[in-house]
C-alpha positions as CSV (number, residue, x, y, z in Angstrom):
1,M,-109.0,136.0,122.6
2,L,-107.4,134.3,125.7
3,Q,-103.9,133.3,125.3
4,V,-102.0,131.6,128.2
5,A,-98.3,131.1,128.4
6,E,-97.4,127.4,128.6
7,D,-93.9,126.5,129.6
8,K,-91.8,126.0,126.5
9,P,-88.3,124.5,126.6
10,G,-86.0,127.2,127.7
11,A,-88.8,129.5,129.0
12,G,-89.1,128.8,132.7
13,Y,-90.5,132.2,133.9
14,G,-87.2,132.8,135.8
15,L,-87.7,129.6,137.8
16,R,-84.9,127.0,138.0
17,R,-85.6,124.3,135.4
18,E,-85.9,120.5,135.9
19,I,-84.2,120.3,139.3
20,L,-86.8,118.2,141.1
21,S,-86.8,114.4,141.0
22,P,-90.1,112.5,140.5
23,L,-90.2,111.7,144.3
24,E,-89.6,115.4,145.1
25,T,-92.4,116.4,142.7
26,L,-94.7,113.9,144.4
27,A,-93.8,115.4,147.8
28,Q,-95.4,118.7,146.7
29,S,-98.8,117.2,146.3
30,V,-98.5,115.0,149.3
31,S,-97.5,117.8,151.6
32,T,-100.2,120.2,150.4
33,M,-102.7,117.5,151.5
34,A,-100.9,117.3,154.9
35,P,-102.0,113.6,155.2
36,T,-101.0,113.3,158.9
37,T,-103.7,115.7,159.9
38,T,-106.5,113.6,158.4
39,P,-106.3,110.8,161.0
40,A,-105.7,113.3,163.8
41,A,-108.3,116.0,162.9
42,T,-110.5,115.2,159.8
43,I,-111.6,111.6,160.3
44,P,-113.2,112.3,163.7
45,L,-115.2,115.1,162.0
46,V,-116.3,112.7,159.3
47,C,-117.2,110.0,161.9
48,A,-119.4,112.5,163.8
49,L,-121.5,112.6,160.7
50,A,-121.1,109.3,158.9
51,G,-120.5,107.0,161.9
52,N,-119.8,103.4,160.8
53,G,-119.9,104.6,157.2
54,T,-116.7,106.7,157.7
55,W,-114.7,104.2,155.6
56,L,-117.3,104.3,152.9
57,A,-117.2,108.1,152.8
58,Y,-113.4,107.9,152.1
59,V,-113.9,105.2,149.4
60,L,-116.4,107.4,147.6
61,A,-114.2,110.5,148.0
62,T,-111.2,108.5,146.6
63,V,-113.3,107.5,143.5
64,A,-114.4,111.2,143.0
65,V,-110.8,112.5,143.4
66,L,-109.4,109.8,141.1
67,L,-111.8,110.8,138.3
68,V,-110.5,114.4,138.6
69,A,-106.9,113.2,138.8
70,L,-107.4,111.3,135.6
71,C,-108.6,114.5,133.9
72,I,-105.7,116.6,135.3
73,A,-103.1,113.9,134.4
74,R,-104.3,113.9,130.7
75,F,-103.7,117.7,130.6
76,A,-100.3,117.3,132.3
77,R,-99.1,114.8,129.6
78,Y,-99.3,117.6,127.1
79,S,-98.6,120.8,129.0
80,A,-96.2,121.9,131.8
81,S,-96.5,125.3,133.4
82,P,-96.3,126.9,136.9
83,G,-99.9,128.0,136.3
84,S,-101.3,124.5,137.1
85,L,-105.0,124.0,136.5
86,Y,-105.3,127.7,135.5
87,T,-103.2,127.0,132.4
88,Y,-105.2,123.9,131.5
89,A,-108.6,125.5,131.7
90,S,-107.6,128.8,130.1
91,M,-106.3,127.0,126.9
92,I,-109.8,125.9,126.0
93,L,-112.5,127.7,128.1
94,P,-113.7,131.3,127.5
95,P,-111.4,134.0,129.1
96,W,-113.8,134.7,132.0
97,L,-113.9,131.1,133.0
98,G,-110.1,130.9,132.7
99,A,-109.9,133.9,135.1
100,T,-112.4,132.1,137.4
101,V,-110.1,129.1,137.7
102,A,-107.1,131.3,138.3
103,W,-108.7,133.3,141.2
104,S,-110.3,130.2,142.6
105,L,-107.1,128.2,142.6
106,L,-105.2,131.1,144.2
107,L,-107.8,131.4,147.0
108,A,-107.8,127.6,147.5
109,Y,-104.0,127.4,148.1
110,V,-103.9,130.5,150.2
111,A,-106.9,129.5,152.3
112,T,-105.5,125.9,152.7
113,G,-102.3,127.6,154.0
114,S,-104.4,129.6,156.5
115,S,-106.2,126.4,157.6
116,V,-103.0,124.4,158.3
117,I,-101.5,127.5,160.1
118,G,-104.5,127.3,162.4
119,G,-104.0,123.6,162.9
120,F,-100.3,124.3,163.6
121,Y,-100.9,126.6,166.5
122,H,-103.5,124.3,167.9
123,Y,-101.2,121.3,168.1
124,A,-98.2,123.5,169.2
125,N,-100.1,124.7,172.2
126,L,-101.4,121.2,173.1
127,L,-97.8,119.9,173.1
128,L,-96.4,123.0,174.9
129,R,-99.1,122.8,177.6
130,D,-98.3,119.1,178.1
131,A,-94.6,119.9,178.4
132,T,-94.5,123.2,180.3
133,G,-98.0,123.7,181.6
134,H,-98.3,127.0,179.7
135,V,-99.5,128.1,176.2
136,F,-98.0,130.7,173.9
137,S,-99.5,133.5,171.9
138,T,-101.4,132.0,169.0
139,A,-100.6,135.0,166.8
140,L,-96.9,134.5,167.6
141,L,-97.0,130.8,166.7
142,A,-98.8,131.5,163.5
143,T,-96.3,134.2,162.5
144,L,-93.4,132.0,163.3
145,V,-94.5,129.0,161.1
146,T,-95.5,131.4,158.3
147,G,-92.2,133.3,158.5
148,V,-90.1,130.1,158.4
149,S,-92.1,128.8,155.5
150,I,-91.7,132.0,153.5
151,W,-88.0,131.9,154.1
152,I,-87.6,128.3,152.9
153,A,-89.9,128.8,149.9
154,W,-87.9,132.0,149.0
155,R,-84.6,130.2,149.5
156,D,-84.7,127.1,147.3
157,V,-87.6,125.0,145.9
158,K,-85.4,121.8,146.1
159,I,-84.8,122.4,149.8
160,S,-88.6,122.8,150.2
161,A,-89.4,119.6,148.4
162,R,-86.8,117.5,150.2
163,L,-87.9,118.8,153.6
164,M,-91.6,118.2,152.9
165,L,-90.8,114.7,151.7
166,W,-89.0,113.6,154.8
167,I,-91.5,115.2,157.2
168,E,-94.5,113.5,155.6
169,A,-92.7,110.2,155.3
170,A,-91.8,110.1,159.0
171,S,-95.2,111.2,160.2
172,V,-97.2,108.8,158.0
173,S,-94.9,105.9,158.9
174,V,-95.7,106.3,162.6
175,I,-99.4,106.4,161.9
176,V,-99.1,103.2,159.8
177,I,-97.4,101.5,162.7
178,V,-100.2,102.4,165.1
179,V,-102.9,101.3,162.6
180,A,-101.1,98.0,162.1
181,C,-100.9,97.5,165.8
182,V,-104.6,98.1,166.2
183,L,-105.5,95.6,163.5
184,V,-103.1,93.0,164.8
185,R,-104.3,93.3,168.4
186,N,-107.9,93.0,167.1
187,G,-106.9,89.6,165.7
188,W,-107.6,90.5,162.1
189,H,-111.4,90.1,162.7
190,W,-113.7,92.2,160.6
191,D,-115.7,94.9,162.4
192,W,-119.1,93.9,161.2
193,D,-120.7,97.1,162.6
194,E,-118.7,99.0,160.1
195,L,-119.1,96.7,157.2
196,H,-122.9,96.6,157.7
197,L,-122.9,100.4,158.1
198,R,-124.9,100.0,161.3
199,G,-126.6,103.3,162.3
200,M,-125.4,105.2,159.2
201,T,-127.9,107.6,157.5
202,G,-127.9,108.8,153.9
203,S,-127.7,112.4,154.9
204,G,-124.8,111.7,157.3
205,L,-122.9,109.9,154.6
206,R,-123.4,112.8,152.2
207,L,-122.2,115.4,154.7
208,G,-119.3,113.1,155.7
209,L,-118.3,112.7,152.1
210,V,-118.0,116.5,151.7
211,L,-115.6,116.6,154.7
212,A,-113.7,113.6,153.4
213,L,-113.1,115.4,150.1
214,F,-111.3,118.1,152.2
215,S,-108.7,115.6,153.1
216,F,-107.6,115.4,149.4
217,V,-107.6,119.1,148.4
218,G,-104.2,120.0,147.0
219,F,-103.4,116.6,145.6
220,E,-102.8,118.2,142.2
221,S,-100.4,120.8,143.4
222,A,-97.4,119.0,141.7
223,T,-98.7,120.6,138.6
224,T,-97.5,124.0,139.8
225,L,-93.9,122.7,139.4
226,G,-94.2,122.5,135.6
227,S,-91.0,124.4,135.1
228,E,-89.0,122.9,138.0
229,A,-89.9,119.2,137.8
230,R,-87.5,116.9,135.9
231,N,-89.2,115.4,132.8
232,P,-92.5,117.2,133.8
233,L,-94.7,115.6,131.1
234,K,-94.1,112.2,132.8
235,A,-93.3,113.1,136.4
236,I,-96.3,115.4,137.0
237,P,-99.1,113.1,135.7
238,R,-97.7,110.2,137.7
239,A,-97.5,112.4,140.8
240,V,-101.1,113.5,140.5
241,I,-102.4,109.9,140.1
242,Q,-100.1,108.5,142.7
243,S,-101.0,111.1,145.3
244,A,-104.8,110.4,144.8
245,L,-104.4,106.7,145.0
246,L,-101.9,106.6,147.9
247,A,-103.9,109.2,149.9
248,G,-107.2,107.3,149.2
249,A,-105.8,104.0,150.4
250,F,-104.1,105.6,153.5
251,F,-107.2,107.6,154.5
252,T,-109.6,104.6,154.0
253,V,-107.5,102.2,156.1
254,C,-107.1,104.8,158.8
255,A,-110.8,105.5,158.9
256,Y,-111.6,101.8,159.3
257,A,-108.9,101.3,162.0
258,E,-109.9,104.4,164.0
259,V,-113.6,103.5,164.2
260,L,-112.6,99.9,165.1
261,G,-110.1,101.1,167.8
262,F,-112.7,103.4,169.4
263,H,-115.3,100.5,169.3
264,T,-112.7,98.5,171.2
265,A,-112.0,101.3,173.7
266,G,-115.8,102.0,174.1
267,Q,-115.3,105.7,173.2
268,D,-116.9,108.1,170.7
269,L,-114.4,108.9,167.9
270,G,-116.6,111.8,166.8
271,A,-116.2,113.5,170.1
272,S,-112.5,112.8,170.7
273,Q,-110.0,115.6,171.2
274,G,-107.0,113.3,170.9
275,P,-108.0,110.4,168.7
276,M,-104.5,109.1,167.8
277,R,-103.5,108.9,171.5
278,V,-106.5,106.7,172.2
279,L,-105.7,104.6,169.1
280,A,-102.1,104.2,170.1
281,A,-103.2,103.0,173.6
282,V,-105.6,100.5,172.0
283,G,-102.7,99.3,169.8
284,G,-100.5,98.8,172.8
285,V,-98.0,101.6,171.8
286,P,-99.2,104.6,173.8
287,V,-95.9,106.4,173.4
288,L,-96.6,106.7,169.6
289,G,-99.7,108.8,170.3
290,V,-97.5,111.7,171.4
291,L,-95.2,111.1,168.5
292,I,-98.1,111.3,166.1
293,D,-99.2,114.6,167.7
294,I,-95.6,115.9,167.1
295,G,-95.8,114.5,163.6
296,A,-99.1,116.3,163.0
297,L,-97.5,119.5,164.1
298,V,-94.6,119.1,161.7
299,S,-96.9,118.0,158.9
300,L,-98.9,121.1,159.3
301,F,-95.7,123.1,158.9
302,A,-94.9,121.2,155.8
303,G,-98.4,121.9,154.5
304,T,-97.9,125.6,155.1
305,L,-94.7,125.5,153.1
306,A,-96.4,123.5,150.3
307,C,-99.3,125.8,150.0
308,I,-97.1,129.0,149.8
309,T,-94.9,127.2,147.2
310,A,-98.0,126.3,145.1
311,A,-99.8,129.6,145.5
312,A,-96.7,131.7,144.6
313,R,-96.3,129.9,141.3
314,V,-99.9,130.3,140.4
315,L,-99.7,134.0,141.2
316,L,-96.4,134.3,139.2
317,L,-98.2,133.1,136.0
318,M,-101.2,135.2,136.7
319,S,-98.9,138.2,136.8
320,H,-97.3,137.1,133.5
321,N,-100.7,136.9,131.9
322,G,-102.1,140.2,133.3
323,L,-104.3,138.9,136.0
324,A,-102.1,140.2,138.8
325,H,-99.8,143.1,139.1
326,K,-96.7,142.9,136.9
327,S,-94.3,143.3,139.8
328,L,-95.3,139.8,141.0
329,S,-93.8,138.2,137.8
330,T,-90.2,138.7,138.9
331,T,-88.0,135.9,140.3
332,H,-84.9,136.1,142.5
333,A,-81.7,136.4,140.4
334,R,-79.8,133.8,142.5
335,N,-82.5,131.5,144.0
336,H,-84.7,131.5,140.9
337,T,-87.8,131.6,143.1
338,P,-90.9,133.9,142.8
339,T,-89.7,136.1,145.7
340,R,-92.5,138.7,145.7
341,A,-95.2,136.2,145.0
342,V,-93.9,134.0,147.9
343,V,-94.1,136.9,150.3
344,V,-97.5,138.1,149.1
345,T,-99.1,134.6,149.3
346,G,-97.5,133.9,152.7
347,L,-98.8,137.1,154.2
348,A,-102.2,136.5,152.6
349,A,-102.3,133.1,154.4
350,L,-101.2,134.6,157.7
351,L,-103.5,137.6,157.8
352,P,-106.9,135.9,158.4
353,V,-105.4,133.5,160.9
354,A,-103.8,136.4,162.9
355,V,-107.1,138.3,163.0
356,L,-109.1,135.2,164.0
357,A,-106.6,134.2,166.6
358,E,-106.6,137.6,168.2
359,R,-110.4,137.4,168.3
360,G,-110.2,134.2,170.3
361,A,-110.8,131.6,167.6
362,S,-109.4,128.2,168.4
363,G,-106.9,126.5,166.1
364,L,-109.4,123.8,165.1
365,D,-112.0,126.5,164.3
366,V,-109.6,128.2,162.0
367,Y,-108.7,124.9,160.5
368,G,-112.3,124.1,159.8
369,W,-113.4,127.5,158.6
370,M,-110.5,128.3,156.3
371,G,-110.3,124.7,155.0
372,S,-114.0,124.8,154.1
373,L,-113.4,128.2,152.3
374,A,-110.6,126.6,150.4
375,T,-112.8,123.7,149.3
376,Y,-115.0,126.0,147.3
377,G,-112.1,127.2,145.3
378,F,-110.8,123.7,144.7
379,I,-114.1,122.2,143.7
380,V,-114.8,125.0,141.2
381,A,-111.3,124.7,139.7
382,Y,-111.5,120.9,139.5
383,A,-115.0,121.0,137.9
384,L,-114.0,123.5,135.2
385,V,-110.8,121.6,134.3
386,S,-112.7,118.4,134.0
387,V,-115.2,120.1,131.7
388,A,-112.4,121.5,129.5
389,L,-110.6,118.2,129.0
390,P,-112.6,116.9,125.9
391,G,-112.1,120.1,123.9
392,Y,-108.4,120.2,124.7
393,L,-107.8,116.6,123.7
394,R,-109.6,117.1,120.4
395,T,-107.1,119.7,119.4
396,H,-104.2,117.4,120.3
397,G,-105.5,114.2,118.8
398,G,-105.9,112.4,122.1
399,F,-109.7,112.3,122.4
400,G,-111.1,108.8,122.9
401,P,-114.5,107.3,123.8
402,G,-113.6,107.1,127.5
403,T,-112.6,110.8,127.8
404,R,-116.2,112.1,127.7
405,I,-117.3,109.6,130.3
406,I,-114.5,110.4,132.7
407,S,-114.8,114.1,132.2
408,T,-118.6,114.0,132.7
409,L,-118.4,111.8,135.8
410,A,-115.7,114.0,137.3
411,G,-117.8,117.1,136.7
412,I,-120.9,115.6,138.2
413,A,-118.9,114.4,141.3
414,M,-117.6,118.0,141.9
415,L,-121.1,119.4,141.3
416,L,-122.5,117.1,143.9
417,A,-119.7,118.0,146.3
418,L,-120.5,121.7,145.8
419,L,-124.2,121.1,146.5
420,G,-123.3,119.1,149.6
421,N,-121.4,122.2,150.9
422,L,-124.4,124.5,150.2
423,Y,-127.4,122.4,151.1
424,P,-128.6,122.2,153.8
425,V,-127.3,125.7,154.6
426,P,-124.5,125.3,157.2
427,E,-125.0,127.0,160.5
428,G,-122.9,129.7,162.1
429,P,-119.6,130.9,160.4
430,Y,-119.8,128.1,157.8
431,G,-123.0,129.6,156.4
432,K,-121.1,132.8,155.5
433,L,-118.3,131.1,153.6
434,P,-120.1,130.8,150.2
435,Y,-120.7,134.6,150.3
436,I,-117.1,135.3,151.2
437,Y,-116.0,133.1,148.2
438,L,-118.4,134.8,145.9
439,A,-117.3,138.3,147.0
440,Y,-113.7,137.4,146.5
441,L,-114.4,136.0,143.1
442,A,-116.4,139.1,142.1
443,A,-113.5,141.3,143.0
444,G,-111.2,139.1,140.9
445,M,-113.5,139.2,137.9
446,L,-113.8,143.0,138.3
447,W,-110.0,143.3,138.1
448,F,-110.2,141.0,135.0
449,L,-112.7,143.3,133.3
450,L,-110.7,146.4,134.2
451,R,-107.7,144.8,132.5
452,G,-109.7,144.5,129.3
453,G,-111.3,141.1,129.8
454,S,-108.3,139.3,128.3
455,V,-105.1,137.7,129.3
456,Q,-101.8,138.4,127.6
457,G,-99.4,135.5,126.9
458,Q,-98.2,133.0,124.4
459,L,-99.8,129.7,123.7
460,G,-97.5,126.8,123.1
461,D,-96.9,123.2,124.0
462,S,-94.1,121.8,126.1
């Protein structure tokens, strides 16, 4: 029978206990999403598909993510552990499904790390070319951002949380100023082309919705701080809900304002290589466009750090429970961080980026490919956790009439998102990603079977 270790008082898996404030806990989820990159890179991709329905794609994505967030938050009110969604699912689902969530979640965080590393070297070279006329080795830039992120994640989780908090706050604030300027200069008139969804098609909205969901992945990563968050049974559920709501509002307003700004400028948002610079010019503050590009660069660094921080803690608990090598369960005697897991997950995020960069892949290609691969892992993990919620709440006396509805709707939303990724079959490299995910998952399940098809640990409540 599957038994998973939940974090009991006094048992922190060697991690420093209850040192992160609620705001620092929220910063983990926000930074994993890297919200600055959505207006700069993701919204134009959604617009290329959904057109004037871009804002609607983000409204629907927000609703789907909020349903999942409600499910995760219910788990987080009863249980705190560095294993995140893996712990929640494993407490109620069969062992092989618990292992599926573990390996899927690990891949999701690592691949998201790879994605934002690709985005980092893209923006770094854009800014370096503007400043010096030269570009630098992409592999060198990728190694640099990963190395610094590994060092900070190894050094102190509190330093990591504070750094990510200030980075994202500064970047998002500049974008909010630009968006406000665009809306003010437009005279607060509605963009009726957008509100009437002129030119939008159903298939375009569906495909745009899938990309919009990618903006949110990682919103739940505060749950990996179950040992380190202060008052985790309150702070973590709040962080999960807040990150979904705040991100949804931010992305939706940005989507509306960007399409509006490009209508004003007479340009095509879906084909723009520097959307925030155009938007800043429309808003009458062109200097902020460059600042946003700098903010996107720094936000991508924060996202790299957040992904390594989250992935290392999932790997730590997997090691404790027999799903990964036992040596990865150790923590640093002084820093109380999962040192070996941090290094392993950091190198795992760097390796595919370095290979792709040396083969000539652009940073935006890496961002798209690895981000799409990560989406498979997140969607599977979100769906299984949502399905597991009713059974878990029955054992804890918290099952109500609304639980079944929320759980079912969340599961259906994730199933539709998965189908949207698979059909119609994407062209080029994107068409190979489902097979890469399945091959990875098969390897993880083989290891699970070789270990006896069970996980060792102790089940308990925080």
